[in-house]
NULOGU-706893 format. One record per residue (C-alpha): residue in one letter; x, y, z. Coordinates in nm, 4 decimals, decimal comma. Example, Ala and Ser with C-alpha at 12.3 -4.5 7.8 and 13.67 -1.06 7.14 Angstrom:
% residues 2
{"A" {1,2300 -0,4500 0,7800}}
{"S" {1,3670 -0,1060 0,7140}}
END
This chain:
% residues 344
{"M" {-0,2714 1,3678 0,8779}}
{"G" {-0,0800 1,0791 0,8723}}
{"H" {-0,1923 0,7060 0,8969}}
{"Q" {-0,0636 0,6699 1,2520}}
{"L" {-0,1855 0,9547 1,4121}}
{"W" {-0,5305 0,8912 1,2701}}
{"H" {-0,4648 0,5499 1,4086}}
{"R" {-0,4237 0,6979 1,7563}}
{"L" {-0,7125 0,8940 1,7690}}
{"Y" {-0,9046 0,5989 1,6665}}
{"V" {-0,7678 0,4268 1,9612}}
{"I" {-0,8186 0,7159 2,1885}}
{"I" {-1,2152 0,7327 2,0737}}
{"L" {-1,2924 0,3487 2,1032}}
{"L" {-1,0984 0,4075 2,4921}}
{"L" {-1,3680 0,6801 2,5147}}
{"L" {-1,6632 0,4436 2,4449}}
{"G" {-1,5382 0,1519 2,6341}}
{"V" {-1,3957 -0,0436 2,3822}}
{"T" {-1,0954 -0,2607 2,5504}}
{"M" {-0,7702 -0,2648 2,4176}}
{"L" {-0,6582 -0,6728 2,3138}}
{"N" {-0,2908 -0,7609 2,1815}}
{"G" {-0,1554 -0,4688 2,1121}}
{"D" {-0,2821 -0,2849 1,7976}}
{"V" {-0,5691 -0,5412 1,8159}}
{"W" {-0,8741 -0,4050 1,9813}}
{"A" {-1,2231 -0,5282 1,9973}}
{"G" {-1,5071 -0,5012 2,2847}}
{"E" {-1,5940 -0,8363 2,4711}}
{"Y" {-1,5391 -1,1991 2,3344}}
{"P" {-1,8517 -1,2185 2,0706}}
{"N" {-2,1062 -1,4084 2,1918}}
{"S" {-2,2088 -1,5165 1,8396}}
{"E" {-2,2751 -1,9089 1,8423}}
{"Q" {-1,9752 -2,0016 1,6226}}
{"C" {-1,7648 -1,7704 1,8481}}
{"T" {-1,8681 -1,9524 2,1452}}
{"R" {-1,8430 -2,2708 1,9864}}
{"V" {-1,4671 -2,2308 1,9161}}
{"K" {-1,3827 -2,0148 2,2419}}
{"G" {-1,1504 -2,3031 2,4234}}
{"V" {-0,9777 -2,3962 2,1251}}
{"K" {-0,6311 -2,3361 2,1568}}
{"P" {-0,2985 -2,3651 1,9578}}
{"P" {-0,1168 -2,7537 2,0269}}
{"Q" {0,1538 -2,6379 2,2140}}
{"T" {0,4173 -2,7563 1,9528}}
{"D" {0,3258 -2,5118 1,7444}}
{"M" {0,4289 -2,2170 2,0356}}
{"P" {0,7301 -2,0851 1,9200}}
{"S" {1,0695 -2,1681 2,2046}}
{"K" {1,1494 -1,9123 2,4404}}
{"Q" {1,4983 -1,8495 2,2296}}
{"L" {1,3425 -1,8087 1,8795}}
{"A" {1,0356 -1,5639 2,0795}}
{"A" {1,3072 -1,3109 2,2141}}
{"S" {1,5260 -1,3218 1,8634}}
{"L" {1,1867 -1,1489 1,7528}}
{"T" {1,1017 -0,8623 1,9279}}
{"D" {1,1040 -0,6384 1,6114}}
{"C" {0,9657 -0,8472 1,3779}}
{"D" {0,6435 -0,7295 1,1942}}
{"P" {0,4212 -1,0332 1,1503}}
{"Q" {0,1831 -0,9246 0,8529}}
{"D" {0,4971 -0,7944 0,6190}}
{"L" {0,6476 -1,1426 0,7423}}
{"Y" {0,3432 -1,3592 0,6185}}
{"Y" {0,2916 -1,1406 0,3425}}
{"S" {0,6451 -1,1792 0,2255}}
{"Q" {0,6619 -1,5567 0,2699}}
{"K" {0,2841 -1,6283 0,1077}}
{"G" {0,4249 -1,4588 -0,2315}}
{"N" {0,7684 -1,6662 -0,2042}}
{"Q" {0,7381 -1,9961 -0,3968}}
{"H" {1,0491 -2,1067 -0,2248}}
{"S" {0,9416 -2,0568 0,1546}}
{"S" {1,0997 -2,3245 0,3481}}
{"E" {0,9632 -2,4465 0,6614}}
{"A" {1,1671 -2,2706 0,8654}}
{"D" {1,0292 -1,9435 0,7233}}
{"W" {0,6665 -2,0318 0,8248}}
{"D" {0,8154 -2,1415 1,1689}}
{"K" {0,9426 -1,8023 1,1753}}
{"V" {0,6081 -1,6119 1,0829}}
{"R" {0,3853 -1,8147 1,3483}}
{"A" {0,6288 -1,7124 1,6109}}
{"C" {0,5989 -1,3577 1,5355}}
{"A" {0,2570 -1,3683 1,5035}}
{"F" {0,2534 -1,4975 1,8945}}
{"A" {0,5090 -1,3368 1,9640}}
{"K" {0,3125 -0,9978 1,9076}}
{"N" {-0,0259 -1,1476 1,9387}}
{"D" {-0,1095 -1,0988 1,5745}}
{"D" {-0,4145 -1,2840 1,5675}}
{"A" {-0,5154 -1,1763 1,2303}}
{"V" {-0,1937 -1,3689 1,0811}}
{"L" {-0,2607 -1,6390 1,3476}}
{"M" {-0,5662 -1,6931 1,1757}}
{"M" {-0,4612 -1,6913 0,8300}}
{"L" {-0,1957 -1,9382 0,9292}}
{"Y" {-0,4511 -2,2004 1,0672}}
{"A" {-0,7153 -2,1351 0,7589}}
{"N" {-0,4432 -2,2138 0,5174}}
{"G" {-0,2458 -2,4624 0,7110}}
{"F" {0,0916 -2,2372 0,6003}}
{"G" {0,3820 -2,3740 0,8646}}
{"V" {0,0771 -2,5472 1,0526}}
{"K" {-0,1760 -2,8323 1,0436}}
{"Q" {-0,4556 -2,6346 0,8723}}
{"N" {-0,7423 -2,5802 1,1315}}
{"P" {-1,0596 -2,3919 1,0526}}
{"D" {-1,1820 -2,3874 1,4325}}
{"L" {-0,8713 -2,2201 1,5746}}
{"A" {-0,9123 -2,0070 1,2628}}
{"V" {-1,2302 -1,8979 1,3763}}
{"R" {-1,1317 -1,8850 1,7491}}
{"Y" {-0,8662 -1,6087 1,6361}}
{"A" {-1,1076 -1,4306 1,3441}}
{"C" {-1,3202 -1,3701 1,6692}}
{"T" {-1,0790 -1,1572 1,8020}}
{"A" {-0,8746 -1,0321 1,5029}}
{"E" {-0,9258 -0,6580 1,4265}}
{"S" {-1,2343 -0,6098 1,2027}}
{"A" {-1,5604 -0,4714 1,1835}}
{"P" {-1,8795 -0,6521 1,2463}}
{"A" {-1,9536 -0,7448 0,8998}}
{"E" {-1,5736 -0,8059 0,8041}}
{"M" {-1,5516 -1,0829 1,0571}}
{"E" {-1,8936 -1,2401 0,9640}}
{"F" {-1,7766 -1,2492 0,6289}}
{"R" {-1,4568 -1,4231 0,7762}}
{"I" {-1,6513 -1,6591 0,9760}}
{"E" {-1,8931 -1,7881 0,6939}}
{"R" {-1,5809 -1,8624 0,4664}}
{"L" {-1,4094 -2,0269 0,7471}}
{"V" {-1,6763 -2,2488 0,8516}}
{"K" {-1,7198 -2,3463 0,4695}}
{"I" {-1,3726 -2,4491 0,5123}}
{"S" {-1,4097 -2,7002 0,7886}}
{"K" {-1,7539 -2,8260 0,6358}}
{"D" {-1,7764 -2,8473 0,2624}}
{"G" {-1,5339 -2,8488 -0,0190}}
{"S" {-1,6729 -2,5647 -0,1877}}
{"E" {-1,3223 -2,3066 -0,1032}}
{"K" {-1,0634 -2,5980 -0,2008}}
{"G" {-0,7715 -2,4641 -0,3375}}
{"K" {-0,8514 -2,1302 -0,2400}}
{"I" {-0,6273 -1,8765 -0,0215}}
{"F" {-0,7719 -1,7260 0,2835}}
{"D" {-0,6678 -1,3845 0,3286}}
{"Q" {-0,7896 -1,1100 0,6019}}
{"C" {-0,7953 -0,8626 0,3235}}
{"D" {-1,0615 -1,0900 0,1183}}
{"E" {-1,4134 -0,9438 0,2694}}
{"V" {-1,3388 -0,5699 0,3127}}
{"T" {-1,6337 -0,3324 0,4749}}
{"S" {-1,4384 -0,0059 0,6535}}
{"G" {-1,2365 0,2658 0,5733}}
{"Y" {-0,9989 0,1367 0,8161}}
{"M" {-0,9248 -0,1975 0,6753}}
{"M" {-0,9329 -0,1044 0,3093}}
{"G" {-0,6587 0,1739 0,4256}}
{"H" {-0,4460 -0,1060 0,5703}}
{"C" {-0,4768 -0,3576 0,3330}}
{"A" {-0,4093 -0,1168 0,0268}}
{"Q" {-0,0837 -0,0685 0,3022}}
{"L" {0,0330 -0,4192 0,2776}}
{"D" {-0,0244 -0,4370 -0,0818}}
{"E" {0,2162 -0,1197 -0,1679}}
{"Q" {0,4455 -0,2249 0,1262}}
{"Q" {0,4869 -0,5695 -0,1229}}
{"G" {0,4726 -0,4052 -0,4174}}
{"D" {0,7352 -0,1658 -0,3046}}
{"K" {0,9823 -0,4915 -0,2696}}
{"D" {0,8981 -0,5967 -0,6222}}
{"V" {0,9804 -0,2380 -0,7755}}
{"N" {1,3044 -0,2045 -0,5622}}
{"K" {1,4355 -0,5040 -0,6697}}
{"R" {1,3466 -0,4476 -1,0646}}
{"L" {1,5368 -0,1150 -1,0213}}
{"G" {1,7642 -0,2930 -0,8707}}
{"D" {1,8103 -0,5163 -1,1892}}
{"I" {1,8503 -0,2060 -1,4053}}
{"S" {2,0731 0,0447 -1,1765}}
{"S" {2,3610 -0,2998 -1,1746}}
{"H" {2,3927 -0,2580 -1,5603}}
{"L" {2,5040 0,1100 -1,5401}}
{"N" {2,8271 0,2645 -1,4775}}
{"P" {2,8920 0,5231 -1,2203}}
{"A" {2,8105 0,8064 -1,3156}}
{"Q" {2,4801 0,6579 -1,4938}}
{"K" {2,4378 0,5206 -1,1285}}
{"A" {2,4592 0,8173 -0,9720}}
{"A" {2,2145 1,0182 -1,1884}}
{"F" {2,0089 0,6749 -1,1985}}
{"E" {1,9775 0,7020 -0,7431}}
{"K" {1,8916 1,0767 -0,7621}}
{"L" {1,6290 0,9745 -1,0001}}
{"R" {1,4655 0,7250 -0,8179}}
{"S" {1,4727 0,9602 -0,4792}}
{"A" {1,2996 1,2065 -0,6556}}
{"A" {0,9926 0,9518 -0,8370}}
{"F" {0,9311 0,8058 -0,5217}}
{"A" {0,9309 1,1780 -0,3396}}
{"F" {0,6921 1,2742 -0,6108}}
{"A" {0,4875 0,9272 -0,5320}}
{"E" {0,4625 1,0240 -0,2137}}
{"A" {0,3463 1,4254 -0,2522}}
{"R" {0,0739 1,3008 -0,5119}}
{"G" {-0,0832 1,0730 -0,2956}}
{"H" {-0,0442 1,2975 -0,0008}}
{"H" {-0,1533 1,6480 -0,1281}}
{"E" {-0,3658 1,5248 -0,4926}}
{"T" {-0,6351 1,2833 -0,2978}}
{"A" {-0,9058 1,4373 -0,3266}}
{"E" {-1,1154 1,1597 -0,1505}}
{"M" {-1,2330 1,2540 0,1872}}
{"G" {-1,3234 1,0361 0,5094}}
{"S" {-1,1721 0,6628 0,5577}}
{"M" {-1,1507 0,6124 0,2083}}
{"R" {-0,8778 0,8670 0,1887}}
{"G" {-0,5493 0,6825 0,3284}}
{"S" {-0,6549 0,3710 0,0098}}
{"V" {-0,6866 0,6082 -0,2624}}
{"A" {-0,3383 0,7749 -0,1366}}
{"T" {-0,1294 0,4742 -0,1245}}
{"Q" {-0,2823 0,3522 -0,4626}}
{"I" {-0,1975 0,6420 -0,6376}}
{"R" {0,1993 0,6329 -0,4448}}
{"E" {0,1979 0,2822 -0,5646}}
{"D" {0,0543 0,3796 -0,9502}}
{"E" {0,3500 0,6479 -0,9761}}
{"K" {0,5990 0,4049 -0,9041}}
{"N" {0,4923 0,1427 -1,1264}}
{"Q" {0,4530 0,3817 -1,3961}}
{"F" {0,7946 0,5288 -1,3096}}
{"L" {0,9238 0,1526 -1,3497}}
{"S" {0,7405 0,0912 -1,6552}}
{"D" {0,8908 0,3632 -1,8288}}
{"L" {1,2565 0,2500 -1,7096}}
{"E" {1,1729 -0,1078 -1,8341}}
{"Q" {1,0827 -0,0027 -2,1630}}
{"I" {1,3248 0,2662 -2,2440}}
{"E" {1,5901 0,0001 -2,1329}}
{"K" {1,4173 -0,1974 -2,4277}}
{"G" {1,5334 0,0954 -2,6377}}
{"M" {1,1653 0,2644 -2,6838}}
{"V" {1,3029 0,5803 -2,5939}}
{"P" {1,1152 0,9200 -2,6317}}
{"S" {1,1423 1,0796 -2,9245}}
{"D" {0,9281 1,4194 -2,9344}}
{"T" {1,0508 1,7222 -3,1094}}
{"Q" {1,1454 2,1013 -2,9880}}
{"D" {0,8339 2,1798 -3,0999}}
{"Q" {0,6136 1,9100 -2,9821}}
{"F" {0,7722 2,0024 -2,6456}}
{"T" {0,6888 2,3360 -2,6287}}
{"A" {0,3232 2,2672 -2,7517}}
{"L" {0,3310 2,0482 -2,4648}}
{"D" {0,4520 2,2975 -2,2142}}
{"E" {0,2192 2,5618 -2,3083}}
{"Q" {-0,0840 2,3095 -2,1948}}
{"L" {0,0500 2,2584 -1,8810}}
{"N" {0,1104 2,5957 -1,8205}}
{"Q" {-0,2575 2,6261 -1,8823}}
{"A" {-0,3355 2,3136 -1,6878}}
{"Y" {-0,1777 2,4906 -1,3910}}
{"Q" {-0,3495 2,8139 -1,4238}}
{"S" {-0,6691 2,6394 -1,4347}}
{"V" {-0,6098 2,5041 -1,1433}}
{"M" {-0,4796 2,7995 -0,9315}}
{"H" {-0,8165 3,0173 -1,0833}}
{"A" {-1,0199 2,7183 -0,9524}}
{"P" {-1,3168 2,8114 -0,7539}}
{"T" {-1,2784 2,6571 -0,4256}}
{"T" {-1,5096 2,5257 -0,1292}}
{"G" {-1,5633 2,4135 0,2223}}
{"E" {-1,3224 2,5648 0,5150}}
{"N" {-0,9959 2,4061 0,3545}}
{"E" {-1,0787 2,5566 0,0018}}
{"G" {-1,0577 2,2046 -0,1632}}
{"L" {-1,0978 2,2247 -0,5566}}
{"N" {-1,4443 2,0150 -0,6389}}
{"D" {-1,5175 1,9947 -0,2714}}
{"G" {-1,2642 1,7703 -0,2312}}
{"E" {-0,9865 1,7639 -0,0092}}
{"V" {-0,6944 1,9111 -0,2431}}
{"T" {-0,6426 2,2368 -0,2278}}
{"K" {-0,4266 2,5149 -0,4381}}
{"K" {-0,1369 2,5113 -0,1952}}
{"D" {-0,1341 2,1161 -0,2129}}
{"V" {-0,0618 2,1304 -0,5906}}
{"R" {0,1795 2,3580 -0,5660}}
{"E" {0,3800 2,2179 -0,3306}}
{"T" {0,3420 1,8803 -0,5642}}
{"Q" {0,4513 2,0644 -0,8949}}
{"R" {0,7578 2,1605 -0,6998}}
{"V" {0,8464 1,8170 -0,6680}}
{"W" {0,7589 1,7180 -1,0136}}
{"L" {1,0049 1,9269 -1,1827}}
{"K" {1,2946 1,8534 -0,9408}}
{"Y" {1,1277 1,4557 -1,0703}}
{"R" {1,1277 1,5984 -1,4419}}
{"D" {1,4774 1,7570 -1,3995}}
{"A" {1,6387 1,4143 -1,2669}}
{"W" {1,5077 1,2519 -1,6005}}
{"V" {1,6618 1,4789 -1,7782}}
{"A" {2,0040 1,4250 -1,6019}}
{"F" {1,9766 1,0592 -1,6045}}
{"G" {1,8824 1,1042 -1,9718}}
{"Q" {2,1873 1,2624 -2,0415}}
{"A" {2,3766 0,9798 -1,8481}}
{"R" {2,2768 0,6948 -2,0028}}
{"Y" {2,1108 0,7618 -2,3284}}
{"P" {2,3259 1,0939 -2,5368}}
{"S" {2,1499 1,0611 -2,7860}}
{"V" {1,7992 1,1606 -2,6736}}
{"A" {1,7537 1,5282 -2,6357}}
{"P" {1,6843 1,6470 -2,3191}}
{"Y" {1,3245 1,8143 -2,4524}}
{"S" {1,2280 1,4570 -2,5284}}
{"W" {1,2475 1,3373 -2,1574}}
{"R" {1,0742 1,6406 -2,0831}}
{"A" {0,8105 1,5934 -2,3079}}
{"L" {0,7663 1,2273 -2,1639}}
{"L" {0,6665 1,3954 -1,8660}}
{"T" {0,4732 1,6907 -1,9035}}
{"Q" {0,2000 1,5015 -2,1075}}
{"R" {0,1119 1,2664 -1,7308}}
{"R" {0,1530 1,5880 -1,5512}}
{"I" {-0,1152 1,7767 -1,7523}}
{"K" {-0,3468 1,4703 -1,7580}}
{"E" {-0,3452 1,4995 -1,3740}}
{"L" {-0,3977 1,8724 -1,3080}}
{"K" {-0,6846 1,8099 -1,5296}}
{"E" {-0,8473 1,5469 -1,3641}}
{"L" {-0,8211 1,7700 -1,0002}}
{"L" {-1,0627 1,9993 -1,1892}}
{"T" {-1,2982 1,6991 -1,3014}}
{"E" {-1,6272 1,6856 -1,1063}}
{"P" {-1,6409 1,3611 -0,8697}}
{"E" {-1,8916 1,0699 -0,9594}}
{"E" {-2,1701 1,0519 -0,7301}}
END
């Protein structure tokens, strides 16, 4: 089931329990009556921080979280860039982004009390809210937090926020991966570039398949684990390309590949003949089924073949079986891990 569908079901459950929705995707109960939240309930942002109607109207499709983390990681962010982040956060009523802006003084005058005010209504589990407010009060009262960047993902206790923060990391990580892949592509001739684009597509499809089908974790942690698997696959793909572009091409022999291919078949058959449990017939009491593995294996074969095609176009001196060996070694390890008993 996709993340967005889980999100909608979660919202429906909250509504059935009588929990009110606030600011679009942000929900909470009544305004918290804790000492710190009560203290800052009337604190409001300076009128000069509010976006103009013209600017707000131009940001109807903006994503506050994406804009915030893009600028946070950009050493060349300008005042106008942060103005756009702030305006988007106000336009979308994103209390979490407003909390971070006022906590860190990004594009605004630092205001810990205002940050606490937004922390009291930002989406969070009760423990997450307490941790956030505790840190923000420290920022206000002493210098123990001086020089540290405050972030909504610093103190995460709920499965939902773990998944959300993992997705934020993946979103920013994908930008870096795609930029570096673009740098590699820019040095290729047309034929090589065509093979490269097919390889990139196949690599990302395999990363998605592994994250979707081969995530053994169950419950609220599943989303964040799946995200991490996708990230790891994409980063491995990028690392392989960058190393190979430096001349470190695979050199496995035909006999070595033949041995690896036999090991792969054995590992795959071990998965297909392994005992399963539960209603979904999962491996090792997990969510991964034999059907999941079959579907992922089909995607992996396309990924492997795309490597061979790109290798022949870019590095004609490297034998096709060497590329297959490179991918096969990793796939053997992944299949074997599916049969490993999870740690208690």
